[in-house]
C-alpha positions as CSV (number, residue, x, y, z in Angstrom):
1,M,-15.3,-15.9,-44.0
2,T,-12.4,-18.1,-44.8
3,S,-10.4,-19.8,-42.1
4,K,-7.3,-17.7,-43.0
5,R,-9.2,-14.5,-42.4
6,V,-10.5,-15.8,-39.0
7,G,-7.0,-16.8,-38.0
8,L,-5.7,-13.4,-39.0
9,Y,-8.3,-11.6,-36.9
10,F,-7.5,-13.9,-34.0
11,V,-3.8,-13.0,-34.2
12,M,-4.6,-9.3,-34.7
13,F,-6.9,-9.2,-31.6
14,F,-4.2,-10.7,-29.3
15,G,-1.5,-8.5,-30.9
16,F,-3.7,-5.4,-30.1
17,V,-4.2,-6.6,-26.5
18,A,-0.4,-7.2,-26.1
19,A,0.4,-3.7,-27.5
20,V,-2.1,-2.0,-25.1
21,N,-0.6,-3.9,-22.1
22,A,2.9,-2.9,-23.1
23,V,1.9,0.8,-23.3
24,M,0.2,0.6,-19.9
25,M,3.2,-1.2,-18.2
26,T,5.5,1.4,-19.7
27,L,3.4,4.3,-18.3
28,A,3.1,2.6,-14.9
29,I,6.9,2.1,-14.6
30,R,7.8,5.6,-15.8
31,T,5.3,7.5,-13.6
32,H,5.7,5.7,-10.2
33,S,8.8,6.3,-8.2
34,G,8.3,3.1,-6.2
35,L,8.6,5.0,-2.9
36,V,5.6,4.8,-0.7
37,T,7.1,6.7,2.3
38,D,10.3,8.5,3.1
39,H,12.6,6.7,5.6
40,P,10.6,3.5,5.9
41,Y,13.1,1.7,8.1
42,E,13.2,4.6,10.7
43,K,9.3,4.7,10.7
44,G,9.2,1.0,11.3
45,L,11.5,1.3,14.3
46,A,9.3,4.0,15.8
47,Y,6.1,2.0,15.4
48,N,5.8,1.3,19.2
49,Q,6.0,5.0,19.9
50,V,3.1,5.6,17.4
51,V,1.0,2.9,19.1
52,Q,1.7,4.5,22.6
53,A,0.8,8.0,21.3
54,E,-2.5,6.6,19.9
55,K,-3.4,5.1,23.3
56,E,-2.6,8.3,25.1
57,Q,-4.8,10.2,22.6
58,E,-7.7,7.8,23.1
59,A,-7.4,8.2,26.9
60,L,-7.9,12.0,26.6
61,G,-11.3,11.5,25.0
62,W,-10.9,14.5,22.8
63,K,-12.7,14.8,19.5
64,G,-11.4,16.9,16.6
65,T,-13.3,17.8,13.4
66,I,-11.8,18.8,10.1
67,D,-13.8,20.3,7.3
68,Y,-13.1,22.3,4.1
69,K,-15.5,24.6,2.4
70,N,-15.1,27.5,-0.1
71,G,-11.3,27.9,0.4
72,T,-11.4,27.7,4.2
73,L,-10.1,24.8,6.4
74,Y,-12.1,24.4,9.6
75,F,-10.6,22.6,12.6
76,M,-12.4,22.3,16.0
77,L,-11.2,20.4,19.1
78,Q,-13.4,19.4,21.9
79,D,-12.8,17.6,25.2
80,K,-14.7,14.5,26.3
81,N,-17.5,16.7,27.6
82,T,-17.8,18.4,24.2
83,H,-16.4,21.7,25.5
84,P,-14.3,23.5,23.0
85,L,-10.5,23.5,23.6
86,Q,-8.2,26.3,22.5
87,W,-4.9,24.8,21.3
88,K,-1.6,26.5,21.8
89,K,-0.4,25.7,18.4
90,A,-1.7,23.6,15.5
91,R,-0.6,22.9,12.0
92,A,-2.0,21.1,9.1
93,T,0.2,18.9,6.9
94,I,-1.5,18.6,3.5
95,R,-0.6,15.8,1.2
96,R,-1.7,14.9,-2.3
97,P,-2.1,11.1,-2.2
98,T,-2.1,10.7,-6.0
99,Q,0.9,12.9,-6.8
100,S,4.2,13.4,-5.1
101,G,5.9,16.8,-4.7
102,M,2.8,18.8,-3.9
103,D,2.7,18.4,-0.1
104,F,2.8,21.6,2.1
105,V,2.3,22.6,5.7
106,V,0.0,25.4,7.1
107,T,0.0,26.9,10.6
108,L,-3.6,27.1,11.7
109,K,-4.8,30.4,13.0
110,G,-7.9,29.7,15.0
111,E,-10.8,27.5,13.9
112,Q,-10.8,28.9,10.4
113,T,-7.8,29.1,8.1
114,P,-7.9,30.1,4.4
115,I,-6.0,27.7,2.2
116,D,-5.2,28.0,-1.4
117,F,-4.6,24.5,-2.9
118,P,-2.4,24.3,-6.0
119,E,-4.7,21.7,-7.7
120,K,-8.2,20.5,-7.5
121,G,-9.0,17.0,-6.4
122,L,-8.3,14.6,-3.5
123,W,-6.1,15.8,-0.6
124,E,-5.3,14.4,2.8
125,V,-5.2,16.8,5.7
126,Q,-3.4,15.8,8.9
127,V,-3.8,18.2,11.8
128,D,-1.4,18.2,14.8
129,A,-2.5,20.3,17.8
130,M,-1.1,20.9,21.2
131,H,-3.2,21.8,24.3
132,G,-1.9,21.8,27.8
133,G,1.1,19.7,27.0
134,A,-1.0,17.0,25.3
135,H,-0.7,16.2,21.6
136,Y,-3.7,15.5,19.4
137,Q,-3.6,14.3,15.8
138,K,-6.5,13.9,13.3
139,S,-6.5,13.1,9.6
140,K,-9.2,13.4,6.9
141,R,-9.4,13.2,3.2
142,I,-11.1,16.1,1.4
143,V,-12.0,16.9,-2.1
144,V,-11.1,20.4,-3.4
145,Q,-13.3,21.6,-6.3
């Protein structure tokens, strides 16, 4: 190989790397809105309330389990002695962590609630339940296949 040819290959290699990086940066900028959460300032101000609610939930000693199998979401709530608790109302907020605009809310009807997800893949399920005036919250990431 001549030195001219080696130099040309060297320049072509780094030109290719620069072109691929330019394409990846363009795709990243166009597809990400930049927003991580809605109303970040207000959520920051309410942080102490979130910490207090977390302490109150820990003091209850309740344990919630979330599971998803064959199109059905299962949610069970137990007290600190592992006795089942019947909640007055519960809802599941279901978010797609990898894609905005696909979030939805489902009212739970007992321990088993059929759910039809719009897409397969990773989802985050956050259940909020009320029992006897106390609030319980639990989150879990699930994979829908």
